[in-house]
C-alpha positions as CSV (number, residue, x, y, z in Angstrom):
1,F,-37.8,-18.1,136.7
2,N,-38.2,-21.5,138.2
3,N,-34.6,-22.8,138.4
4,S,-35.3,-25.7,140.7
5,R,-38.1,-27.6,142.3
6,D,-37.9,-25.4,145.4
7,R,-37.2,-21.9,144.1
8,L,-39.3,-19.4,142.2
9,D,-37.5,-16.2,141.3
10,L,-39.3,-13.1,140.1
11,I,-37.6,-10.2,138.4
12,D,-39.4,-6.8,139.0
13,T,-43.0,-6.5,140.1
14,G,-44.5,-3.7,138.1
15,V,-46.3,-0.7,139.5
16,G,-48.6,-2.7,141.9
17,D,-52.1,-1.7,143.0
18,K,-51.4,0.9,145.8
19,I,-51.9,3.7,143.2
20,D,-55.0,6.0,143.1
21,A,-57.1,6.8,140.0
22,K,-55.2,10.1,139.3
23,F,-51.8,8.3,139.4
24,A,-53.2,5.6,137.1
25,E,-54.4,8.1,134.6
26,I,-51.2,10.1,134.5
27,Y,-49.0,7.0,133.9
28,G,-51.5,5.0,131.8
29,V,-51.8,2.1,134.2
30,D,-54.5,-0.4,133.1
31,H,-55.1,-3.5,135.2
32,T,-58.4,-4.5,133.6
33,E,-56.8,-7.4,131.8
34,H,-53.4,-8.1,133.3
35,T,-52.1,-8.1,136.9
36,L,-49.1,-9.6,138.5
37,D,-51.1,-11.9,140.7
38,G,-53.2,-13.0,137.7
39,S,-50.2,-13.7,135.6
40,L,-48.6,-15.8,138.4
41,R,-51.9,-17.8,138.8
42,A,-52.1,-18.3,135.0
43,A,-48.6,-19.9,135.2
44,G,-49.7,-22.1,138.0
45,F,-48.1,-20.2,140.9
46,D,-49.2,-18.2,143.9
47,V,-47.6,-15.1,145.5
48,S,-46.6,-17.4,148.4
49,D,-44.6,-19.6,146.1
50,V,-42.1,-16.8,145.2
51,T,-38.9,-17.3,147.1
52,D,-36.9,-14.4,145.7
53,V,-37.7,-11.0,144.1
54,V,-34.9,-9.4,142.1
55,L,-35.6,-5.7,141.7
56,T,-33.6,-4.1,138.9
57,H,-34.1,-0.7,140.5
58,L,-36.5,1.1,142.8
59,H,-38.5,3.3,140.4
60,F,-42.1,2.8,141.2
61,D,-43.0,1.0,138.0
62,H,-40.5,-1.7,138.7
63,C,-40.9,-2.2,142.5
64,G,-44.4,-1.0,143.5
65,G,-45.9,-4.4,143.2
66,A,-43.7,-5.8,145.9
67,T,-45.8,-4.2,148.6
68,K,-49.5,-3.7,149.2
69,R,-51.8,-1.5,151.2
70,L,-54.1,-3.3,153.7
71,A,-57.6,-2.3,154.6
72,D,-56.4,-0.4,157.7
73,G,-54.0,1.7,155.5
74,S,-50.9,-0.1,156.7
75,L,-48.4,-1.5,154.2
76,D,-47.3,-5.1,153.9
77,L,-45.3,-7.4,151.6
78,V,-47.0,-9.0,148.6
79,F,-44.6,-12.0,148.6
80,P,-44.5,-13.1,152.2
81,N,-41.9,-15.8,151.7
82,A,-39.5,-14.0,149.4
83,Q,-36.2,-12.3,149.9
84,V,-35.9,-9.0,148.0
85,H,-32.6,-8.4,146.2
86,V,-31.3,-4.9,145.4
87,Q,-27.9,-3.4,144.9
88,R,-26.6,-1.7,148.0
89,D,-25.3,1.3,146.0
90,H,-28.7,1.7,144.4
91,W,-30.5,1.5,147.7
92,T,-28.3,4.3,149.1
93,W,-29.0,6.3,146.0
94,A,-32.7,5.9,146.2
95,T,-33.1,6.6,149.9
96,R,-31.1,9.8,150.1
97,D,-32.3,13.2,149.0
98,N,-32.5,12.9,145.2
99,K,-34.2,15.8,143.5
100,R,-33.7,14.3,140.0
101,E,-35.6,11.1,140.7
102,Q,-37.7,11.9,143.8
103,A,-40.9,11.4,141.9
104,S,-39.8,7.9,141.0
105,F,-38.5,6.7,144.4
106,L,-41.6,6.5,146.7
107,S,-41.2,5.9,150.4
108,E,-44.4,3.7,150.4
109,N,-42.5,1.2,148.2
110,M,-39.2,1.2,150.0
111,E,-40.0,1.6,153.7
112,P,-41.9,-1.7,154.0
113,L,-39.0,-3.5,152.4
114,E,-36.5,-2.0,154.8
115,Q,-38.6,-2.8,157.8
116,S,-39.5,-6.4,156.8
117,G,-36.2,-8.1,157.3
118,H,-36.5,-9.5,153.8
119,L,-34.2,-7.0,152.1
120,V,-30.9,-8.4,150.8
121,L,-28.4,-5.8,149.5
122,H,-25.7,-6.9,147.0
123,D,-22.3,-5.2,146.4
124,G,-21.7,-5.1,142.7
125,P,-21.9,-7.5,139.8
126,G,-21.8,-11.3,140.1
127,E,-24.0,-14.3,140.9
128,I,-26.7,-13.3,143.4
129,L,-28.8,-16.5,143.3
130,P,-28.3,-19.9,141.7
131,G,-28.4,-19.4,137.9
132,I,-28.9,-15.6,138.2
133,R,-26.1,-13.2,137.6
134,V,-26.3,-9.4,137.5
135,R,-24.2,-6.6,136.0
136,T,-24.7,-3.0,137.0
137,A,-25.4,0.1,135.0
138,D,-25.4,3.7,136.1
139,G,-26.8,5.7,133.1
140,H,-30.5,5.3,133.9
141,T,-30.1,5.4,137.6
142,R,-27.3,4.5,139.9
143,A,-26.4,0.8,140.1
144,Q,-29.4,-0.6,138.1
145,Q,-29.2,-4.4,138.0
146,I,-29.1,-6.0,134.6
147,V,-30.1,-9.6,135.1
148,L,-28.8,-12.6,133.3
149,L,-30.5,-15.9,133.7
150,D,-28.3,-18.9,132.8
151,D,-30.3,-21.8,131.3
152,K,-28.7,-25.0,130.0
153,D,-29.2,-23.9,126.4
154,R,-29.0,-20.1,126.4
155,T,-28.6,-17.0,128.6
156,V,-31.7,-14.9,128.9
157,A,-31.0,-11.2,129.6
158,F,-33.3,-8.8,131.3
159,P,-31.8,-5.3,130.7
160,A,-34.7,-3.4,132.3
161,D,-34.4,0.3,131.5
162,L,-31.1,0.0,129.9
163,L,-33.0,-1.4,126.9
164,P,-36.7,-0.9,127.7
165,T,-38.1,-1.8,124.2
166,H,-36.7,-3.2,121.0
167,H,-36.9,0.3,119.6
168,H,-34.1,1.4,121.9
169,L,-31.5,-0.7,120.1
170,G,-30.2,2.3,118.3
171,P,-27.1,3.9,120.0
172,A,-28.7,7.3,120.6
173,W,-32.1,6.0,121.6
174,T,-32.1,6.4,125.4
175,M,-34.8,7.1,127.9
176,G,-35.7,10.7,128.9
177,Y,-35.5,9.6,132.5
178,D,-31.9,8.6,132.2
179,V,-29.7,10.6,134.7
180,L,-26.6,10.1,132.5
181,P,-27.6,9.6,128.9
182,M,-24.0,9.4,127.6
183,T,-23.2,6.7,130.1
184,S,-26.3,4.9,129.1
185,M,-25.1,4.9,125.5
186,D,-21.8,3.4,126.5
187,E,-23.4,0.8,128.7
188,K,-25.8,-0.2,126.1
189,A,-23.1,-0.6,123.5
190,A,-21.2,-2.9,125.9
191,F,-24.3,-4.9,126.7
192,L,-25.3,-5.4,123.0
193,A,-21.8,-6.5,122.1
194,D,-22.0,-9.2,124.8
195,A,-25.5,-10.1,123.8
196,L,-24.5,-10.6,120.1
197,A,-21.3,-12.5,120.9
198,N,-23.1,-14.9,123.3
199,D,-26.5,-15.2,121.5
200,W,-28.5,-14.0,124.4
201,R,-32.3,-13.9,124.4
202,I,-33.4,-10.4,125.4
203,L,-36.5,-9.6,127.4
204,F,-38.0,-6.1,126.9
205,E,-39.8,-5.0,130.1
206,H,-41.6,-1.9,128.6
207,D,-42.3,-3.1,125.1
208,V,-46.1,-3.5,124.3
209,D,-45.5,-5.3,121.1
210,V,-42.3,-7.5,121.6
211,S,-41.7,-9.4,124.8
212,W,-38.4,-11.0,123.8
213,A,-36.1,-11.3,120.8
214,T,-32.7,-12.4,119.7
215,L,-30.3,-9.9,118.0
216,E,-28.4,-9.8,114.7
217,E,-25.8,-7.3,113.3
218,T,-26.8,-5.7,110.0
219,E,-25.4,-3.0,107.7
220,K,-27.8,-0.6,109.4
221,G,-26.9,-1.6,112.9
222,I,-28.2,-4.1,115.4
223,R,-31.8,-5.3,115.0
224,A,-34.1,-7.6,116.8
225,V,-35.1,-10.9,115.2
226,S,-37.2,-13.9,116.3
227,L,-39.7,-11.4,117.8
228,T,-42.3,-12.8,120.2
């Protein structure tokens, strides 16, 4: 999200490349065609151009690409010039003993951020950067950031794992990873009501077929239109 000549904001970083072959096989990670670095370069940018990284939450598939492992085994930041933005409540949740989500919160992803001096913790919803607002949701994980990008023509919404694919528009379709599925249902209903009322464009982070869509209300419920 390039909201001015001197800022380049990135929302989530994917799983990254610190993973081994077994991990990649378990989670179906395939970097043969697409990588974060490659996508940035295709858009005309370099990792050094990124000024801010907004992490919706700290599950490995959303934040792992913010850090890298060097040849000597040590860890470093992928985006050397970027501040990394996380909700304070979520950081506390992710770094304490959490048996429900311990396989998703990996110290190798979080410790380098904490030690870097680049970590910025936010307290609740509001504008965290120029043109970027967040609201929080607790159903998938505590204090996940739902990101709203305000453009001159339309707001673009990045709901992360509140709405991972366009197939999750149905009220009861929630992720098996959700810590509070009933809360997710209520949060999704509130989000979709706002999205419809304000004609938001929705980006689906986990959808292999649809990257973004607008929404419409039908007799059978909300459905995605203008699929791309």
